N, C-alpha and C positions, 0 to 999 in steps of 0.2 A: 265433750271430751276432746274432740278434734280442735274445737275452737280454743280450748285452753292450751293445747300444744302449740298452736299457731301464735297465740299471744305470748307464750313463754319464749318461743323462737324469736319473735320480733323484739321482745325486751332484751334478749341476749345479743341480737344483731345490733340493736341500738347502742348497747353498752360498748361493744367492740368498735363500732364506728366512732363513737365519742372518744374512746381511748386512742384510736388511731389518729384522730384529728388533733387531739391535745398533746400528743407525745412530743412533737418538735418544740413546743413552747414551754415545756416543764422546766428546763434549765434556765431559760430567760426569766420566767416567773420566780423561780427560787432565788436567782441572783438579785432581782429587784427587791424581793422581800428581805433578803439578807442586808442589802444596802440600806433599806428603810430602817431595819432593826439597828444597824450600826449607828445611823444618824440619831435615832431615838436614844440609844444608850449614851451617846456623846452628849446629847441635850440633858439627860438625867444626871450624869456624873460630871458635867462641865464645871460646875461651881466648886467641886472638890479638887479639880485639877487646875484651878486658878483662872478659868475662862469665865468672864461675867455672863450671868444667865438672868435675863429679865423675868423668867418664869420660875425661878428657883423655889418660890413659896409653894407652887403647885407640884413641882417635880420632886420635892423632898419626900412626899408621901410615897412615891413609887420606888425609891431606892431600896427599901427592904425587900420588896417583891422581886427586884431584878438582880439582887446580889448573887443568886445562884448562877446566873448567866454571865456575870462580870468577868470571870476568869477566861472563858471562851472568847469573849469579846476583845479583851486586851491582847490576847495571843493573836487573834485574827488581825488586829490593827498593827501588829508588828512590835509590840512591847513585850519583852521577855518577862519582866516583873511588873507588878501592879504599879501604875503611875500615881497612885494615891499614897501620900506620906503616912497616914495613920491607919491604912488598911492593907494588910498583907494577906493575899489569897494564895500565894504559891511559895 
């Protein structure tokens, strides 16, 4: 019984120590992930915006999956309206 309490306390202490260690890096990690996602979205939709894409055959399959996130992406990139001529999302 006492051993279980000690194990539980150690698990909780380990959790808090890990959270305290990772806290300063959360914003940097989130920013890096957002930048990677933005670059990936640009790669996926570049052919539709007139930018030559050597991997368009492979990225064409991903467009339907990423359409949900397209509006948030073009707003974050500073475009008020969809940059695509045939696709109006707002």
